[in-house]
C-alpha positions, -999 to 999 in steps of 0.1 A, spaced: -157 207 753 -183 225 774 -211 202 762 -198 173 784 -199 172 821 -164 159 827 -154 138 856 -123 116 862 -140 84 849 -153 100 817 -120 118 811 -99 87 815 -122 66 794 -120 91 766 -82 95 768 -78 57 767 -102 51 738 -91 81 717 -54 77 720 -49 114 724 -15 130 718 3 146 747 -7 181 734 -43 171 729 -45 158 764 -30 190 778 -54 211 758 -84 190 770 -74 190 806 -67 228 807 -99 235 788 -119 215 814 -101 235 841 -115 267 825 -84 280 806 -91 303 777 -78 296 742 -54 325 746 -41 311 780 -36 278 763 -18 292 733 6 312 756 13 283 780 19 257 752 36 280 727 9 276 701 -11 302 682 -48 304 689 -57 289 655 -36 258 664 -54 255 697 -88 258 678 -76 231 654 -66 208 683 -100 214 699 -118 204 667 -97 173 665 -105 164 701 -142 168 693 -139 146 662 -121 119 682 -148 121 709 -176 116 684 -157 87 668 -151 68 701 -183 77 720 -204 50 703 -179 23 716 -182 33 752 -210 26 777 -200 55 799 -192 84 775 -223 106 771 -233 120 737 -223 156 731 -253 180 731 -266 185 696 -251 153 684 
């Protein structure tokens, strides 16, 4: 998630297009705020591998919806 410079407009566009679950949105927002995977796992009662899996899913969803948006930047390396 660090390869995107997130702002409110980009965040809201992505959330709207990707239809994120509540948990995915919490993980994304806290990740943007600088929380570690361990902090997220403790706060949301998940294990770290679940957090990693959710982060992978968020990245996949981003890559799927990015071509359909005029404002979502491409991820670095993609």
